[in-house]
C-alpha positions as CSV (number, residue, x, y, z in Angstrom):
1,X,0.4,-55.4,-30.7
2,X,2.3,-53.5,-33.3
3,X,1.5,-49.8,-34.0
4,X,0.3,-50.8,-37.5
5,X,-2.2,-53.1,-35.9
6,X,-3.3,-50.7,-33.1
7,X,-7.0,-50.3,-32.6
8,X,-8.7,-47.1,-33.7
9,X,-9.5,-46.3,-30.1
10,X,-5.8,-46.6,-29.1
11,X,-4.7,-44.3,-32.0
12,X,-7.3,-41.7,-31.1
13,X,-6.0,-41.7,-27.5
14,X,-2.4,-41.1,-28.7
15,X,-3.5,-38.3,-31.0
16,X,-5.4,-36.6,-28.2
17,X,-2.4,-36.8,-25.9
18,X,-0.2,-35.3,-28.5
19,X,-2.8,-32.5,-29.2
20,X,-3.0,-31.8,-25.5
21,X,0.8,-31.4,-25.3
22,X,0.9,-29.2,-28.3
23,X,-1.9,-27.1,-27.0
24,X,-0.3,-26.7,-23.6
25,X,3.0,-25.8,-25.2
26,X,1.3,-23.2,-27.4
27,X,-0.6,-21.7,-24.4
28,X,2.7,-21.4,-22.4
29,X,4.3,-19.7,-25.5
30,X,1.3,-17.3,-25.9
31,X,1.4,-16.3,-22.2
32,X,5.1,-15.7,-22.5
33,X,4.5,-13.4,-25.5
34,X,1.8,-11.5,-23.6
35,X,4.1,-11.1,-20.6
36,X,7.0,-9.9,-22.8
37,X,4.7,-7.4,-24.6
38,X,3.5,-6.1,-21.2
39,X,7.1,-5.6,-20.0
40,X,8.4,-4.1,-23.2
41,X,8.6,-0.4,-23.6
42,X,10.1,2.3,-25.9
43,X,12.7,4.2,-23.9
44,X,12.0,7.3,-26.0
45,X,8.3,7.2,-25.2
46,X,7.7,9.3,-22.1
47,X,4.0,9.7,-22.5
48,X,1.6,8.9,-19.8
49,X,0.7,9.9,-16.3
50,X,3.5,9.7,-13.7
51,X,3.7,10.3,-10.0
52,X,6.5,11.0,-7.5
53,X,5.0,11.0,-4.0
54,X,7.6,9.8,-1.5
55,X,8.5,9.9,2.2
56,X,12.2,10.2,1.4
57,X,13.3,13.6,2.7
58,X,14.5,16.2,0.2
59,X,17.8,16.7,2.1
60,X,19.6,14.1,4.2
61,X,19.0,14.5,7.9
62,X,22.1,15.9,9.6
63,X,22.3,13.0,12.0
64,X,22.8,10.5,9.1
65,X,26.1,12.2,8.2
66,X,27.6,10.6,5.1
67,X,25.1,7.6,5.0
68,X,23.8,7.5,1.4
69,X,21.6,4.5,1.6
70,X,19.2,2.9,4.2
71,X,19.2,-0.9,4.9
72,X,16.1,-2.8,4.0
73,X,15.1,-2.8,7.7
74,X,15.8,0.9,8.1
75,X,13.6,1.6,5.1
76,X,10.8,-0.4,6.7
77,X,11.2,1.5,10.0
78,X,11.0,4.8,8.0
79,X,7.7,3.7,6.4
80,X,6.3,2.6,9.8
81,X,7.2,6.0,11.3
82,X,5.6,7.9,8.5
83,X,2.4,5.8,8.8
84,X,2.3,6.6,12.5
85,X,2.5,10.3,11.9
86,X,0.0,10.4,9.1
87,X,-3.0,10.9,11.4
88,X,-5.3,13.8,12.1
89,X,-4.4,15.9,15.1
90,X,-6.2,18.8,16.7
91,X,-4.6,22.2,15.9
92,X,-2.6,23.9,18.6
93,X,-4.0,26.9,20.5
94,X,-4.2,29.9,18.2
95,X,-3.7,27.8,15.0
96,X,-6.7,27.8,12.6
97,X,-5.7,24.4,11.5
98,X,-5.2,22.8,8.0
99,X,-6.7,20.2,5.7
100,X,-7.4,16.8,7.3
101,X,-5.2,13.9,6.2
102,X,-7.8,12.8,3.6
103,X,-6.6,15.5,1.3
104,X,-2.9,14.8,1.6
105,X,-1.0,12.4,-0.7
106,X,2.6,12.6,0.3
107,X,3.4,9.0,-0.2
108,X,3.8,5.9,2.0
109,X,7.2,4.6,0.8
110,X,10.7,5.8,0.3
111,X,12.4,5.8,-3.1
112,X,13.3,2.3,-4.5
113,X,17.0,2.9,-4.2
114,X,16.6,3.4,-0.5
115,X,18.6,6.6,-0.7
116,X,18.5,8.8,2.5
117,X,17.7,11.9,0.5
118,X,16.5,13.2,-2.9
119,X,19.5,15.4,-3.0
120,X,22.3,13.1,-4.3
121,X,25.1,15.6,-4.9
122,X,27.0,16.8,-3.0
123,X,27.7,13.5,-1.3
124,X,26.4,14.8,2.0
125,X,22.9,15.1,0.6
126,X,22.7,18.7,1.6
127,X,22.1,21.8,-0.6
128,X,25.2,24.0,-0.6
129,X,23.6,27.3,0.4
130,X,25.4,30.6,0.7
131,X,24.5,32.7,3.8
132,X,22.9,35.4,1.6
133,X,20.5,32.8,0.2
134,X,19.2,31.9,3.7
135,X,19.2,35.6,4.7
136,X,16.9,36.5,1.8
137,X,14.6,33.5,2.5
138,X,14.3,34.6,6.2
139,X,13.7,38.2,5.3
140,X,10.9,37.3,2.9
141,X,9.3,35.0,5.6
142,X,9.5,37.8,8.2
143,X,7.7,40.2,5.8
144,X,5.2,37.7,4.4
145,X,2.1,39.8,5.3
146,X,3.5,43.1,4.2
147,X,3.1,42.6,0.5
148,X,2.7,39.9,-2.2
149,X,6.3,40.3,-3.4
150,X,7.5,38.6,-0.2
151,X,5.1,35.6,-0.6
152,X,5.7,32.3,-2.3
153,X,5.0,32.4,-6.0
154,X,3.1,29.2,-5.4
155,X,0.8,30.9,-2.9
156,X,0.2,33.6,-5.4
157,X,-0.7,31.0,-8.0
158,X,1.9,32.2,-10.5
159,X,3.9,29.0,-10.7
160,X,5.6,26.4,-8.6
161,X,8.8,27.0,-10.6
162,X,11.3,25.0,-12.6
163,X,12.6,22.7,-11.3
164,X,10.6,23.3,-8.1
165,X,7.4,22.0,-9.8
166,X,9.1,18.5,-10.1
167,X,9.8,18.3,-6.4
168,X,7.3,16.2,-4.4
169,X,4.7,18.0,-2.3
170,X,2.0,17.1,0.2
171,X,-0.5,16.4,-2.6
172,X,-1.1,16.6,-6.3
173,X,2.1,14.8,-7.2
174,X,1.1,13.9,-10.8
175,X,2.5,14.8,-14.2
176,X,1.0,14.1,-17.6
177,X,3.6,14.0,-20.3
178,X,2.7,14.3,-24.0
179,X,5.0,14.2,-27.0
180,X,4.1,16.1,-30.1
181,X,6.1,17.1,-33.2
182,X,8.6,19.7,-32.1
183,X,7.8,19.7,-28.4
184,X,7.3,17.8,-25.2
185,X,4.5,19.0,-22.9
186,X,4.4,18.4,-19.2
187,X,1.1,19.1,-17.5
188,X,1.7,19.6,-13.7
189,X,-1.3,18.6,-11.6
190,X,-0.3,21.2,-9.0
191,X,-1.5,24.7,-10.2
192,X,-2.6,22.9,-13.4
193,X,0.4,24.3,-15.2
194,X,1.4,23.2,-18.7
195,X,5.1,23.4,-19.5
196,X,6.0,23.4,-23.2
197,X,9.6,22.2,-24.0
198,X,10.6,22.9,-27.7
199,X,12.6,20.1,-29.3
200,X,13.1,21.8,-32.7
201,X,16.8,22.5,-32.2
202,X,16.4,26.2,-32.0
203,X,18.7,28.2,-29.7
204,X,17.7,29.8,-26.4
205,X,15.9,33.2,-26.5
206,X,18.1,36.3,-26.3
207,X,19.7,36.8,-22.9
208,X,17.7,40.0,-22.4
209,X,14.5,37.9,-22.2
210,X,13.9,36.8,-18.6
211,X,11.1,34.5,-17.6
212,X,9.6,33.1,-14.4
213,X,10.4,29.5,-15.4
214,X,13.3,30.3,-17.7
215,X,13.6,29.3,-21.4
216,X,13.7,25.5,-21.9
217,X,15.2,23.6,-24.8
218,X,14.9,19.8,-25.1
219,X,17.0,17.2,-26.9
220,X,17.7,13.5,-26.9
221,X,21.1,12.1,-25.7
222,X,20.9,8.4,-26.3
223,X,17.8,7.3,-24.4
224,X,17.7,10.3,-22.1
225,X,15.6,13.4,-22.8
226,X,17.7,16.3,-21.7
227,X,16.2,19.7,-21.0
228,X,18.5,22.8,-20.7
229,X,16.9,25.9,-19.1
230,X,18.3,29.4,-18.8
231,X,17.0,33.0,-19.0
232,X,15.4,33.1,-15.6
233,X,14.2,36.2,-13.9
234,X,15.1,36.8,-10.2
235,X,11.6,36.7,-8.9
236,X,11.0,33.0,-8.2
237,X,12.1,30.5,-5.7
238,X,14.2,27.3,-6.3
239,X,11.8,25.4,-4.1
240,X,8.2,26.3,-3.1
241,X,7.0,23.2,-1.2
242,X,7.2,22.7,2.6
243,X,8.4,19.2,1.9
244,X,11.8,20.7,0.8
245,X,12.4,21.9,4.3
246,X,14.9,24.7,4.7
247,X,15.2,25.0,0.9
248,X,11.6,26.4,0.6
249,X,11.9,30.1,-0.1
250,X,15.5,30.1,-1.4
251,X,15.5,32.6,-4.2
252,X,16.7,32.2,-7.8
253,X,18.8,34.7,-9.7
254,X,19.2,35.5,-13.3
255,X,22.3,33.3,-13.3
256,X,20.3,30.1,-12.6
257,X,21.0,27.3,-15.0
258,X,19.1,24.0,-14.8
259,X,19.7,20.8,-16.6
260,X,17.1,18.0,-16.3
261,X,17.3,14.4,-17.5
262,X,14.3,12.1,-18.1
263,X,15.4,8.5,-18.6
264,X,12.8,5.8,-18.9
265,X,14.5,2.7,-17.4
266,X,11.5,0.3,-17.5
267,X,7.8,0.2,-18.4
268,X,6.8,1.9,-15.2
269,X,9.7,4.1,-14.2
270,X,11.3,7.3,-15.4
271,X,14.5,8.3,-13.6
272,X,14.3,12.1,-13.2
273,X,17.6,14.0,-12.4
274,X,18.2,17.7,-12.2
275,X,21.4,19.6,-11.8
276,X,21.1,23.1,-10.4
277,X,23.7,25.8,-10.7
278,X,23.3,29.4,-9.4
279,X,26.6,31.0,-8.2
280,X,24.6,33.8,-6.6
281,X,23.0,31.5,-4.0
282,X,24.9,28.2,-4.0
283,X,28.6,27.5,-3.4
284,X,28.5,24.7,-6.1
285,X,26.1,22.9,-8.4
286,X,23.9,20.3,-6.8
287,X,21.8,17.5,-8.0
288,X,18.4,15.9,-7.2
289,X,17.2,12.4,-8.3
290,X,13.5,11.4,-8.1
291,X,11.9,8.3,-9.7
292,X,8.6,8.9,-11.6
293,X,6.2,6.0,-11.4
294,X,3.7,5.3,-14.1
295,X,0.1,5.3,-13.0
296,X,-2.4,4.8,-15.8
297,X,-5.4,4.8,-13.4
298,X,-4.5,8.2,-11.9
299,X,-7.0,11.0,-12.9
300,X,-5.8,14.6,-13.0
301,X,-8.5,17.1,-12.3
302,X,-8.2,20.9,-12.6
303,X,-6.3,22.6,-9.8
304,X,-8.2,25.9,-9.7
305,X,-5.5,28.3,-8.6
306,X,-5.6,31.9,-9.6
307,X,-3.7,35.1,-8.7
308,X,-5.4,37.2,-6.1
309,X,-6.9,34.2,-4.3
310,X,-8.6,34.5,-0.9
311,X,-5.5,33.2,1.0
312,X,-3.3,36.1,-0.3
313,X,-6.0,38.6,0.5
314,X,-6.5,37.3,4.0
315,X,-2.8,37.2,4.8
316,X,-2.4,40.8,3.7
317,X,-5.6,41.8,5.6
318,X,-4.3,40.1,8.7
319,X,-1.0,42.0,8.4
320,X,-2.9,45.3,8.3
321,X,-4.9,44.3,11.4
322,X,-1.7,43.5,13.2
323,X,-0.2,46.8,12.3
324,X,-3.3,48.7,13.7
325,X,-3.0,46.8,17.0
326,X,0.7,47.7,17.5
């Protein structure tokens, strides 16, 4: 039977089949559009809540030598080892103990690149310390209970430092970034510190003005937000977290110069890089690279840290008791 003589029922069936195909094609197209929108991002939009918890060590372990990257299997072994050690243990004799593991959030995975350390330059993954840097760190540690000036500026709730505040710690590894006309603001979860980075093109403050976290100035270079920081005082530390190992307690000088780069490489990742130069304490500039991961579900609550907290008082009181017993 010709198409012209086809029955109404047959024509209706053909129309329905065509409609179904068109509808299916449209649905696929709509889903593809939704997927593309979900994956799209503006590289100059850094806003959101980002985290950087990781089990990748700050410096490369000495035994790894010049090995820059782990194999996939080695990365899995590292994660397995970290999981095995992330358990509560009774404190040793004479130790008052610490928080239980519930309160820690130091990550369960290494960085996506499978690098063996967060320090990426020099090539050996080790911070190029001068002997005088380690000597001052050790001196301060030995006199920790004698006065607050020997203590960590983090313990004193003054600041975690710049760039120290961007280095992963045992917990509270979140950052809320907000962009407003003339500035980018980074709210650090740890110590609940807000860092305001001007983007108005004005020059640094006069060299005579020295600040705990230096004087930052931000600008865009292509799709990277670059922050140049100078004008430091000589009272802070380049790293304040125990997760930085031997670098915790290394001092900063007034010659410290820090350049940070925030580059959003996809919807959920900002590559954070920082180059640190301080000829007083380092033999050469060095660089750290840490990915920041977007986490829209993360809630930042106030970290109530204040100067003169009980920990500082108790450490100093303990020092005086020790002196009396000697």
